PDB file as gemmi writes it, atoms N, CA and C in Angstrom:
CRYST1    1.000    1.000    1.000  90.00  90.00  90.00 P 1                      
ATOM      1  N   UNK A   1      25.486 -18.836   0.931  1.00  0.00           N  
ATOM      2  CA  UNK A   1      24.900 -18.293  -0.297  1.00  0.00           C  
ATOM      3  C   UNK A   1      23.498 -18.168  -0.050  1.00  0.00           C  
ATOM      4  N   UNK A   2      22.835 -17.095  -0.629  1.00  0.00           N  
ATOM      5  CA  UNK A   2      21.469 -16.752  -0.538  1.00  0.00           C  
ATOM      6  C   UNK A   2      20.884 -16.841  -1.865  1.00  0.00           C  
ATOM      7  N   UNK A   3      19.703 -17.336  -2.067  1.00  0.00           N  
ATOM      8  CA  UNK A   3      19.049 -17.523  -3.374  1.00  0.00           C  
ATOM      9  C   UNK A   3      17.687 -16.721  -3.115  1.00  0.00           C  
ATOM     10  N   UNK A   4      17.422 -15.843  -3.961  1.00  0.00           N  
ATOM     11  CA  UNK A   4      16.046 -15.133  -3.905  1.00  0.00           C  
ATOM     12  C   UNK A   4      15.274 -15.749  -4.952  1.00  0.00           C  
ATOM     13  N   UNK A   5      13.949 -15.697  -4.748  1.00  0.00           N  
ATOM     14  CA  UNK A   5      13.046 -16.250  -5.682  1.00  0.00           C  
ATOM     15  C   UNK A   5      11.689 -15.483  -5.651  1.00  0.00           C  
ATOM     16  N   UNK A   6      10.883 -15.691  -6.611  1.00  0.00           N  
ATOM     17  CA  UNK A   6       9.558 -14.989  -6.676  1.00  0.00           C  
ATOM     18  C   UNK A   6       8.882 -15.622  -7.873  1.00  0.00           C  
ATOM     19  N   UNK A   7       7.436 -15.438  -7.762  1.00  0.00           N  
ATOM     20  CA  UNK A   7       6.606 -15.922  -8.815  1.00  0.00           C  
ATOM     21  C   UNK A   7       5.698 -14.838  -9.223  1.00  0.00           C  
ATOM     22  N   UNK A   8       5.217 -14.823 -10.396  1.00  0.00           N  
ATOM     23  CA  UNK A   8       4.266 -13.739 -10.924  1.00  0.00           C  
ATOM     24  C   UNK A   8       3.324 -14.338 -11.939  1.00  0.00           C  
ATOM     25  N   UNK A   9       2.276 -13.586 -12.077  1.00  0.00           N  
ATOM     26  CA  UNK A   9       1.348 -13.896 -13.229  1.00  0.00           C  
ATOM     27  C   UNK A   9       1.442 -13.010 -14.343  1.00  0.00           C  
ATOM     28  N   UNK A  10       1.689 -13.438 -15.468  1.00  0.00           N  
ATOM     29  CA  UNK A  10       2.004 -12.627 -16.688  1.00  0.00           C  
ATOM     30  C   UNK A  10       0.825 -12.685 -17.520  1.00  0.00           C  
ATOM     31  N   UNK A  11       0.183 -11.513 -17.854  1.00  0.00           N  
ATOM     32  CA  UNK A  11      -1.020 -11.448 -18.840  1.00  0.00           C  
ATOM     33  C   UNK A  11      -0.585 -10.664 -20.028  1.00  0.00           C  
ATOM     34  N   UNK A  12      -0.506 -11.410 -21.140  1.00  0.00           N  
ATOM     35  CA  UNK A  12      -0.204 -10.697 -22.459  1.00  0.00           C  
ATOM     36  C   UNK A  12      -1.420 -10.541 -23.189  1.00  0.00           C  
ATOM     37  N   UNK A  13      -1.712  -9.244 -23.628  1.00  0.00           N  
ATOM     38  CA  UNK A  13      -2.818  -8.822 -24.281  1.00  0.00           C  
ATOM     39  C   UNK A  13      -3.885  -8.310 -23.391  1.00  0.00           C  
ATOM     40  N   UNK A  14      -3.492  -7.929 -22.136  1.00  0.00           N  
ATOM     41  CA  UNK A  14      -4.442  -7.378 -21.189  1.00  0.00           C  
ATOM     42  C   UNK A  14      -3.784  -6.402 -20.286  1.00  0.00           C  
ATOM     43  N   UNK A  15      -4.302  -5.273 -20.111  1.00  0.00           N  
ATOM     44  CA  UNK A  15      -3.780  -4.250 -19.264  1.00  0.00           C  
ATOM     45  C   UNK A  15      -4.598  -4.121 -18.031  1.00  0.00           C  
ATOM     46  N   UNK A  16      -4.238  -4.196 -16.907  1.00  0.00           N  
ATOM     47  CA  UNK A  16      -5.003  -3.964 -15.688  1.00  0.00           C  
ATOM     48  C   UNK A  16      -5.165  -2.428 -15.378  1.00  0.00           C  
ATOM     49  N   UNK A  17      -4.474  -1.631 -16.152  1.00  0.00           N  
ATOM     50  CA  UNK A  17      -4.526  -0.225 -15.890  1.00  0.00           C  
ATOM     51  C   UNK A  17      -5.818   0.380 -16.649  1.00  0.00           C  
ATOM     52  N   UNK A  18      -6.547   1.313 -16.032  1.00  0.00           N  
ATOM     53  CA  UNK A  18      -7.543   1.982 -16.807  1.00  0.00           C  
ATOM     54  C   UNK A  18      -6.932   3.176 -17.593  1.00  0.00           C  
ATOM     55  N   UNK A  19      -7.330   3.418 -18.807  1.00  0.00           N  
ATOM     56  CA  UNK A  19      -6.849   4.536 -19.555  1.00  0.00           C  
ATOM     57  C   UNK A  19      -7.904   5.431 -19.630  1.00  0.00           C  
ATOM     58  N   UNK A  20      -7.559   6.745 -19.583  1.00  0.00           N  
ATOM     59  CA  UNK A  20      -8.455   7.968 -19.811  1.00  0.00           C  
ATOM     60  C   UNK A  20      -7.951   8.756 -20.930  1.00  0.00           C  
ATOM     61  N   UNK A  21      -8.784   9.146 -21.834  1.00  0.00           N  
ATOM     62  CA  UNK A  21      -8.527  10.046 -22.972  1.00  0.00           C  
ATOM     63  C   UNK A  21      -9.405  11.218 -22.842  1.00  0.00           C  
ATOM     64  N   UNK A  22      -8.878  12.283 -23.040  1.00  0.00           N  
ATOM     65  CA  UNK A  22      -9.575  13.569 -23.205  1.00  0.00           C  
ATOM     66  C   UNK A  22      -9.530  13.870 -24.592  1.00  0.00           C  
ATOM     67  N   UNK A  23     -10.716  14.051 -25.264  1.00  0.00           N  
ATOM     68  CA  UNK A  23     -10.832  14.519 -26.616  1.00  0.00           C  
ATOM     69  C   UNK A  23     -12.035  15.353 -26.880  1.00  0.00           C  
ATOM     70  N   UNK A  24     -12.056  15.944 -28.052  1.00  0.00           N  
ATOM     71  CA  UNK A  24     -13.208  16.696 -28.430  1.00  0.00           C  
ATOM     72  C   UNK A  24     -14.379  15.775 -28.820  1.00  0.00           C  
ATOM     73  N   UNK A  25     -15.587  16.210 -28.774  1.00  0.00           N  
ATOM     74  CA  UNK A  25     -16.734  15.531 -29.123  1.00  0.00           C  
ATOM     75  C   UNK A  25     -16.623  15.088 -30.577  1.00  0.00           C  
ATOM     76  N   UNK A  26     -16.805  13.826 -30.895  1.00  0.00           N  
ATOM     77  CA  UNK A  26     -16.810  13.342 -32.320  1.00  0.00           C  
ATOM     78  C   UNK A  26     -15.470  12.709 -32.631  1.00  0.00           C  
ATOM     79  N   UNK A  27     -14.472  12.917 -31.664  1.00  0.00           N  
ATOM     80  CA  UNK A  27     -13.125  12.241 -31.914  1.00  0.00           C  
ATOM     81  C   UNK A  27     -12.887  10.975 -31.107  1.00  0.00           C  
ATOM     82  N   UNK A  28     -13.858  10.481 -30.505  1.00  0.00           N  
ATOM     83  CA  UNK A  28     -13.728   9.324 -29.552  1.00  0.00           C  
ATOM     84  C   UNK A  28     -13.056   8.183 -30.344  1.00  0.00           C  
ATOM     85  N   UNK A  29     -13.429   7.867 -31.642  1.00  0.00           N  
ATOM     86  CA  UNK A  29     -12.897   6.727 -32.332  1.00  0.00           C  
ATOM     87  C   UNK A  29     -11.703   7.035 -33.196  1.00  0.00           C  
ATOM     88  N   UNK A  30     -11.121   8.263 -33.171  1.00  0.00           N  
ATOM     89  CA  UNK A  30      -9.986   8.715 -33.815  1.00  0.00           C  
ATOM     90  C   UNK A  30      -8.823   7.775 -33.363  1.00  0.00           C  
ATOM     91  N   UNK A  31      -8.135   7.130 -34.342  1.00  0.00           N  
ATOM     92  CA  UNK A  31      -7.010   6.192 -33.972  1.00  0.00           C  
ATOM     93  C   UNK A  31      -6.013   6.697 -32.879  1.00  0.00           C  
ATOM     94  N   UNK A  32      -5.752   7.948 -32.694  1.00  0.00           N  
ATOM     95  CA  UNK A  32      -4.936   8.358 -31.746  1.00  0.00           C  
ATOM     96  C   UNK A  32      -5.570   8.340 -30.358  1.00  0.00           C  
ATOM     97  N   UNK A  33      -6.892   8.207 -30.336  1.00  0.00           N  
ATOM     98  CA  UNK A  33      -7.484   8.143 -29.091  1.00  0.00           C  
ATOM     99  C   UNK A  33      -8.017   6.718 -28.570  1.00  0.00           C  
ATOM    100  N   UNK A  34      -7.658   5.785 -29.434  1.00  0.00           N  
ATOM    101  CA  UNK A  34      -8.184   4.419 -29.209  1.00  0.00           C  
ATOM    102  C   UNK A  34      -6.993   3.441 -28.779  1.00  0.00           C  
ATOM    103  N   UNK A  35      -7.171   2.727 -27.739  1.00  0.00           N  
ATOM    104  CA  UNK A  35      -6.105   1.805 -27.175  1.00  0.00           C  
ATOM    105  C   UNK A  35      -6.692   0.451 -27.504  1.00  0.00           C  
ATOM    106  N   UNK A  36      -6.026  -0.307 -28.391  1.00  0.00           N  
ATOM    107  CA  UNK A  36      -6.298  -1.684 -28.764  1.00  0.00           C  
ATOM    108  C   UNK A  36      -6.120  -2.685 -27.662  1.00  0.00           C  
ATOM    109  N   UNK A  37      -6.951  -3.700 -27.494  1.00  0.00           N  
ATOM    110  CA  UNK A  37      -6.699  -4.767 -26.553  1.00  0.00           C  
ATOM    111  C   UNK A  37      -7.058  -6.085 -27.176  1.00  0.00           C  
ATOM    112  N   UNK A  38      -6.527  -7.025 -26.549  1.00  0.00           N  
ATOM    113  CA  UNK A  38      -6.874  -8.542 -27.210  1.00  0.00           C  
ATOM    114  C   UNK A  38      -7.829  -9.190 -26.246  1.00  0.00           C  
ATOM    115  N   UNK A  39      -9.112  -9.270 -26.566  1.00  0.00           N  
ATOM    116  CA  UNK A  39     -10.099  -9.876 -25.696  1.00  0.00           C  
ATOM    117  C   UNK A  39     -10.030 -11.389 -25.839  1.00  0.00           C  
ATOM    118  N   UNK A  40      -9.964 -11.861 -27.053  1.00  0.00           N  
ATOM    119  CA  UNK A  40     -10.073 -13.247 -27.291  1.00  0.00           C  
ATOM    120  C   UNK A  40      -8.726 -14.085 -27.218  1.00  0.00           C  
ATOM    121  N   UNK A  41      -7.621 -13.449 -27.431  1.00  0.00           N  
ATOM    122  CA  UNK A  41      -6.372 -14.033 -27.537  1.00  0.00           C  
ATOM    123  C   UNK A  41      -5.359 -13.647 -26.587  1.00  0.00           C  
ATOM    124  N   UNK A  42      -5.865 -13.688 -25.202  1.00  0.00           N  
ATOM    125  CA  UNK A  42      -4.950 -13.314 -24.105  1.00  0.00           C  
ATOM    126  C   UNK A  42      -4.217 -14.619 -23.760  1.00  0.00           C  
ATOM    127  N   UNK A  43      -3.062 -14.362 -23.308  1.00  0.00           N  
ATOM    128  CA  UNK A  43      -2.220 -15.452 -22.862  1.00  0.00           C  
ATOM    129  C   UNK A  43      -1.844 -15.133 -21.431  1.00  0.00           C  
ATOM    130  N   UNK A  44      -2.080 -16.120 -20.529  1.00  0.00           N  
ATOM    131  CA  UNK A  44      -1.835 -15.889 -19.166  1.00  0.00           C  
ATOM    132  C   UNK A  44      -0.926 -17.073 -18.723  1.00  0.00           C  
ATOM    133  N   UNK A  45       0.176 -16.644 -18.178  1.00  0.00           N  
ATOM    134  CA  UNK A  45       1.282 -17.658 -17.606  1.00  0.00           C  
ATOM    135  C   UNK A  45       1.504 -17.258 -16.211  1.00  0.00           C  
ATOM    136  N   UNK A  46       1.816 -18.330 -15.492  1.00  0.00           N  
ATOM    137  CA  UNK A  46       2.315 -18.152 -14.103  1.00  0.00           C  
ATOM    138  C   UNK A  46       3.809 -18.688 -14.227  1.00  0.00           C  
ATOM    139  N   UNK A  47       4.758 -17.944 -13.755  1.00  0.00           N  
ATOM    140  CA  UNK A  47       6.135 -18.238 -13.781  1.00  0.00           C  
ATOM    141  C   UNK A  47       6.840 -18.154 -12.417  1.00  0.00           C  
ATOM    142  N   UNK A  48       7.866 -18.815 -12.297  1.00  0.00           N  
ATOM    143  CA  UNK A  48       8.738 -18.797 -11.087  1.00  0.00           C  
ATOM    144  C   UNK A  48      10.129 -18.653 -11.570  1.00  0.00           C  
ATOM    145  N   UNK A  49      10.968 -17.831 -10.730  1.00  0.00           N  
ATOM    146  CA  UNK A  49      12.380 -17.906 -11.093  1.00  0.00           C  
ATOM    147  C   UNK A  49      13.149 -17.521  -9.813  1.00  0.00           C  
ATOM    148  N   UNK A  50      14.511 -17.684  -9.861  1.00  0.00           N  
ATOM    149  CA  UNK A  50      15.397 -17.502  -8.705  1.00  0.00           C  
ATOM    150  C   UNK A  50      16.623 -16.824  -9.231  1.00  0.00           C  
ATOM    151  N   UNK A  51      17.461 -16.354  -8.274  1.00  0.00           N  
ATOM    152  CA  UNK A  51      18.810 -15.801  -8.566  1.00  0.00           C  
ATOM    153  C   UNK A  51      19.590 -15.590  -7.343  1.00  0.00           C  
ATOM    154  N   UNK A  52      20.854 -15.537  -7.642  1.00  0.00           N  
ATOM    155  CA  UNK A  52      21.775 -15.275  -6.472  1.00  0.00           C  
ATOM    156  C   UNK A  52      22.329 -13.952  -6.785  1.00  0.00           C  
ATOM    157  N   UNK A  53      23.333 -13.341  -6.045  1.00  0.00           N  
ATOM    158  CA  UNK A  53      24.002 -12.139  -6.346  1.00  0.00           C  
ATOM    159  C   UNK A  53      24.476 -11.948  -7.719  1.00  0.00           C  
ATOM    160  N   UNK A  54      24.998 -13.029  -8.314  1.00  0.00           N  
ATOM    161  CA  UNK A  54      25.664 -12.898  -9.683  1.00  0.00           C  
ATOM    162  C   UNK A  54      25.260 -13.913 -10.724  1.00  0.00           C  
ATOM    163  N   UNK A  55      24.183 -14.763 -10.327  1.00  0.00           N  
ATOM    164  CA  UNK A  55      23.681 -15.748 -11.279  1.00  0.00           C  
ATOM    165  C   UNK A  55      22.145 -15.757 -11.399  1.00  0.00           C  
ATOM    166  N   UNK A  56      21.693 -16.020 -12.544  1.00  0.00           N  
ATOM    167  CA  UNK A  56      20.256 -15.994 -12.750  1.00  0.00           C  
ATOM    168  C   UNK A  56      19.860 -17.447 -12.934  1.00  0.00           C  
ATOM    169  N   UNK A  57      18.754 -17.969 -12.177  1.00  0.00           N  
ATOM    170  CA  UNK A  57      18.393 -19.296 -12.239  1.00  0.00           C  
ATOM    171  C   UNK A  57      17.392 -19.534 -13.438  1.00  0.00           C  
ATOM    172  N   UNK A  58      16.885 -20.746 -13.450  1.00  0.00           N  
ATOM    173  CA  UNK A  58      15.748 -20.983 -14.498  1.00  0.00           C  
ATOM    174  C   UNK A  58      14.515 -20.319 -14.356  1.00  0.00           C  
ATOM    175  N   UNK A  59      13.817 -20.108 -15.451  1.00  0.00           N  
ATOM    176  CA  UNK A  59      12.531 -19.674 -15.394  1.00  0.00           C  
ATOM    177  C   UNK A  59      11.525 -20.763 -15.497  1.00  0.00           C  
ATOM    178  N   UNK A  60      10.707 -21.080 -14.636  1.00  0.00           N  
ATOM    179  CA  UNK A  60       9.831 -22.170 -14.545  1.00  0.00           C  
ATOM    180  C   UNK A  60       8.423 -21.775 -14.868  1.00  0.00           C  
ATOM    181  N   UNK A  61       7.840 -22.488 -15.883  1.00  0.00           N  
ATOM    182  CA  UNK A  61       6.455 -22.046 -16.305  1.00  0.00           C  
ATOM    183  C   UNK A  61       5.578 -23.156 -15.826  1.00  0.00           C  
ATOM    184  N   UNK A  62       4.555 -22.708 -15.166  1.00  0.00           N  
ATOM    185  CA  UNK A  62       3.446 -23.540 -14.732  1.00  0.00           C  
ATOM    186  C   UNK A  62       2.639 -24.018 -15.772  1.00  0.00           C  
ATOM    187  N   UNK A  63       2.199 -25.303 -15.767  1.00  0.00           N  
ATOM    188  CA  UNK A  63       1.241 -25.673 -16.954  1.00  0.00           C  
ATOM    189  C   UNK A  63      -0.194 -25.077 -16.924  1.00  0.00           C  
ATOM    190  N   UNK A  64      -0.684 -24.827 -15.741  1.00  0.00           N  
ATOM    191  CA  UNK A  64      -1.889 -24.254 -15.456  1.00  0.00           C  
ATOM    192  C   UNK A  64      -1.883 -23.166 -14.480  1.00  0.00           C  
ATOM    193  N   UNK A  65      -2.903 -22.396 -14.378  1.00  0.00           N  
ATOM    194  CA  UNK A  65      -2.785 -21.186 -13.395  1.00  0.00           C  
ATOM    195  C   UNK A  65      -3.151 -21.546 -12.027  1.00  0.00           C  
ATOM    196  N   UNK A  66      -4.181 -22.511 -11.852  1.00  0.00           N  
ATOM    197  CA  UNK A  66      -4.494 -22.850 -10.611  1.00  0.00           C  
ATOM    198  C   UNK A  66      -3.719 -24.268 -10.195  1.00  0.00           C  
ATOM    199  N   UNK A  67      -2.808 -24.176  -9.437  1.00  0.00           N  
ATOM    200  CA  UNK A  67      -1.963 -25.433  -8.986  1.00  0.00           C  
ATOM    201  C   UNK A  67      -2.149 -25.734  -7.487  1.00  0.00           C  
ATOM    202  N   UNK A  68      -2.062 -26.939  -7.207  1.00  0.00           N  
ATOM    203  CA  UNK A  68      -2.076 -27.296  -5.785  1.00  0.00           C  
ATOM    204  C   UNK A  68      -0.849 -26.990  -5.180  1.00  0.00           C  
ATOM    205  N   UNK A  69      -0.751 -27.127  -3.836  1.00  0.00           N  
ATOM    206  CA  UNK A  69       0.488 -26.876  -3.067  1.00  0.00           C  
ATOM    207  C   UNK A  69       1.599 -27.888  -3.609  1.00  0.00           C  
ATOM    208  N   UNK A  70       1.167 -29.174  -3.767  1.00  0.00           N  
ATOM    209  CA  UNK A  70       2.120 -30.079  -4.181  1.00  0.00           C  
ATOM    210  C   UNK A  70       2.711 -29.941  -5.548  1.00  0.00           C  
ATOM    211  N   UNK A  71       1.776 -29.433  -6.489  1.00  0.00           N  
ATOM    212  CA  UNK A  71       2.301 -29.321  -7.829  1.00  0.00           C  
ATOM    213  C   UNK A  71       3.232 -27.913  -7.845  1.00  0.00           C  
ATOM    214  N   UNK A  72       2.813 -27.018  -7.058  1.00  0.00           N  
ATOM    215  CA  UNK A  72       3.640 -25.730  -6.930  1.00  0.00           C  
ATOM    216  C   UNK A  72       5.083 -26.148  -6.389  1.00  0.00           C  
ATOM    217  N   UNK A  73       5.090 -26.924  -5.300  1.00  0.00           N  
ATOM    218  CA  UNK A  73       6.396 -27.233  -4.765  1.00  0.00           C  
ATOM    219  C   UNK A  73       7.115 -28.110  -5.729  1.00  0.00           C  
ATOM    220  N   UNK A  74       6.540 -28.947  -6.450  1.00  0.00           N  
ATOM    221  CA  UNK A  74       7.321 -29.866  -7.422  1.00  0.00           C  
ATOM    222  C   UNK A  74       7.949 -29.035  -8.465  1.00  0.00           C  
ATOM    223  N   UNK A  75       7.285 -27.935  -8.992  1.00  0.00           N  
ATOM    224  CA  UNK A  75       7.858 -27.157  -9.977  1.00  0.00           C  
ATOM    225  C   UNK A  75       9.046 -26.313  -9.497  1.00  0.00           C  
ATOM    226  N   UNK A  76       8.829 -25.712  -8.393  1.00  0.00           N  
ATOM    227  CA  UNK A  76       9.823 -24.857  -7.717  1.00  0.00           C  
ATOM    228  C   UNK A  76      11.001 -25.850  -7.255  1.00  0.00           C  
ATOM    229  N   UNK A  77      10.778 -26.913  -6.775  1.00  0.00           N  
ATOM    230  CA  UNK A  77      11.985 -27.824  -6.327  1.00  0.00           C  
ATOM    231  C   UNK A  77      12.694 -28.298  -7.457  1.00  0.00           C  
ATOM    232  N   UNK A  78      12.020 -28.621  -8.711  1.00  0.00           N  
ATOM    233  CA  UNK A  78      12.778 -28.976 -10.000  1.00  0.00           C  
ATOM    234  C   UNK A  78      13.741 -27.783 -10.384  1.00  0.00           C  
ATOM    235  N   UNK A  79      13.122 -26.602 -10.332  1.00  0.00           N  
ATOM    236  CA  UNK A  79      14.006 -25.514 -10.751  1.00  0.00           C  
ATOM    237  C   UNK A  79      15.091 -25.115  -9.855  1.00  0.00           C  
ATOM    238  N   UNK A  80      14.814 -25.337  -8.461  1.00  0.00           N  
ATOM    239  CA  UNK A  80      15.833 -24.963  -7.535  1.00  0.00           C  
ATOM    240  C   UNK A  80      16.910 -26.047  -7.502  1.00  0.00           C  
ATOM    241  N   UNK A  81      16.575 -27.276  -7.654  1.00  0.00           N  
ATOM    242  CA  UNK A  81      17.538 -28.370  -7.710  1.00  0.00           C  
ATOM    243  C   UNK A  81      18.404 -28.241  -8.913  1.00  0.00           C  
ATOM    244  N   UNK A  82      17.888 -27.949 -10.045  1.00  0.00           N  
ATOM    245  CA  UNK A  82      18.575 -27.728 -11.246  1.00  0.00           C  
ATOM    246  C   UNK A  82      19.587 -26.480 -11.100  1.00  0.00           C  
ATOM    247  N   UNK A  83      19.203 -25.527 -10.506  1.00  0.00           N  
ATOM    248  CA  UNK A  83      20.023 -24.240 -10.215  1.00  0.00           C  
ATOM    249  C   UNK A  83      21.020 -24.661  -9.171  1.00  0.00           C  
ATOM    250  N   UNK A  84      20.845 -25.312  -8.208  1.00  0.00           N  
ATOM    251  CA  UNK A  84      21.855 -25.660  -7.187  1.00  0.00           C  
ATOM    252  C   UNK A  84      22.858 -26.629  -7.873  1.00  0.00           C  
ATOM    253  N   UNK A  85      22.448 -27.535  -8.608  1.00  0.00           N  
ATOM    254  CA  UNK A  85      23.396 -28.454  -9.305  1.00  0.00           C  
ATOM    255  C   UNK A  85      24.342 -27.594 -10.255  1.00  0.00           C  
ATOM    256  N   UNK A  86      23.775 -26.604 -11.064  1.00  0.00           N  
ATOM    257  CA  UNK A  86      24.474 -25.775 -11.814  1.00  0.00           C  
ATOM    258  C   UNK A  86      25.466 -24.899 -11.039  1.00  0.00           C  
ATOM    259  N   UNK A  87      25.135 -24.390  -9.815  1.00  0.00           N  
ATOM    260  CA  UNK A  87      26.023 -23.633  -8.976  1.00  0.00           C  
ATOM    261  C   UNK A  87      27.192 -24.355  -8.409  1.00  0.00           C  
ATOM    262  N   UNK A  88      26.911 -25.630  -8.079  1.00  0.00           N  
ATOM    263  CA  UNK A  88      27.789 -26.426  -7.322  1.00  0.00           C  
ATOM    264  C   UNK A  88      28.680 -27.164  -8.337  1.00  0.00           C  
TER     265      UNK A  88                                                      
END                                                                             
């Protein structure tokens, strides 16, 4: 059996892409040309998940963004053990 896993950082309310708008002079603040963002209420989560060919494992959410190696391994092993118990 093969289990694949990965982790990612999710940012809600923030886009890492730069947006360009071409408009006429004086139309810069026209609602069709403005892209809203959330500066004060961004949510940032670090998550980890795993899966096999036909089963999806748990989504593990880290309590904080900067975690030590030991904390990282603890979260992943908790999720992996839970998933293996469910598979077997």
